[in-house]
VMD Tcl script that draws the C-alpha trace (Angstrom):
set ca {
  {2.06 -3.97 13.70}
  {5.54 -4.27 12.10}
  {8.24 -2.04 13.47}
  {9.83 0.71 11.40}
  {12.99 -1.40 11.21}
  {11.20 -4.47 9.89}
  {12.99 -6.12 6.97}
  {9.82 -7.47 5.38}
  {8.94 -6.03 1.99}
  {5.79 -6.26 -0.02}
  {6.15 -8.71 -2.87}
  {4.99 -7.68 -6.31}
  {4.63 -9.68 -9.48}
  {5.51 -8.36 -12.93}
  {3.35 -9.10 -15.95}
  {4.75 -8.32 -19.39}
  {2.01 -8.46 -22.04}
  {4.05 -9.19 -25.18}
  {1.47 -10.76 -27.47}
  {1.56 -7.95 -30.03}
  {2.77 -8.42 -33.57}
  {4.95 -5.31 -33.83}
  {3.53 -4.63 -37.29}
  {4.29 -0.88 -37.18}
  {7.98 -1.59 -36.57}
  {8.19 -4.22 -39.29}
  {10.63 -7.10 -39.44}
  {10.39 -10.88 -39.41}
  {9.61 -11.06 -35.68}
  {7.45 -9.00 -33.33}
  {9.43 -6.14 -31.79}
  {9.75 -7.78 -28.37}
  {11.91 -10.46 -30.01}
  {13.90 -8.16 -32.29}
  {17.42 -7.38 -31.15}
  {18.60 -4.02 -29.92}
  {22.33 -3.76 -29.15}
  {22.68 -7.53 -29.35}
  {19.77 -8.65 -27.16}
  {16.02 -9.04 -27.65}
  {14.05 -5.96 -26.59}
  {12.00 -8.06 -24.16}
  {15.14 -8.97 -22.23}
  {15.69 -5.32 -21.23}
  {12.38 -5.29 -19.35}
  {13.03 -8.70 -17.80}
  {16.51 -7.61 -16.66}
  {15.07 -4.49 -15.02}
  {12.53 -6.55 -13.08}
  {15.18 -9.10 -12.03}
  {17.18 -6.27 -10.45}
  {14.15 -5.08 -8.45}
  {14.07 -6.86 -5.06}
  {10.33 -6.34 -4.60}
  {9.51 -8.40 -7.71}
  {8.76 -11.98 -6.63}
  {7.97 -13.36 -10.09}
  {7.91 -12.33 -13.73}
  {5.15 -13.51 -16.05}
  {5.40 -13.03 -19.80}
  {2.29 -13.32 -21.96}
  {3.03 -14.25 -25.57}
  {1.05 -15.30 -28.62}
  {0.89 -19.11 -28.96}
  {3.04 -19.06 -32.09}
  {5.95 -17.43 -30.25}
  {6.14 -19.48 -27.04}
  {9.50 -20.98 -28.03}
  {11.08 -17.61 -28.89}
}
mol new
graphics top color blue
foreach p $ca { graphics top sphere $p radius 0.5 }
foreach p [lrange $ca 0 end-1] q [lrange $ca 1 end] { graphics top cylinder $p $q radius 0.2 }
display resetview
């Protein structure tokens, strides 16, 4: 049994399902790729997960037509 002072942490994995079209928002790109204050909306979620030590990996699901975005 690990001690109370153990430095091991559970590792979690983040999955961002971003395959939507964002049709209600409108625009040329789905909302996850549209910019808000100079950066794509998706990057705000990715940045938050990067800053979380328990997150071991980040997976982003996108529609095939937007893989290069």
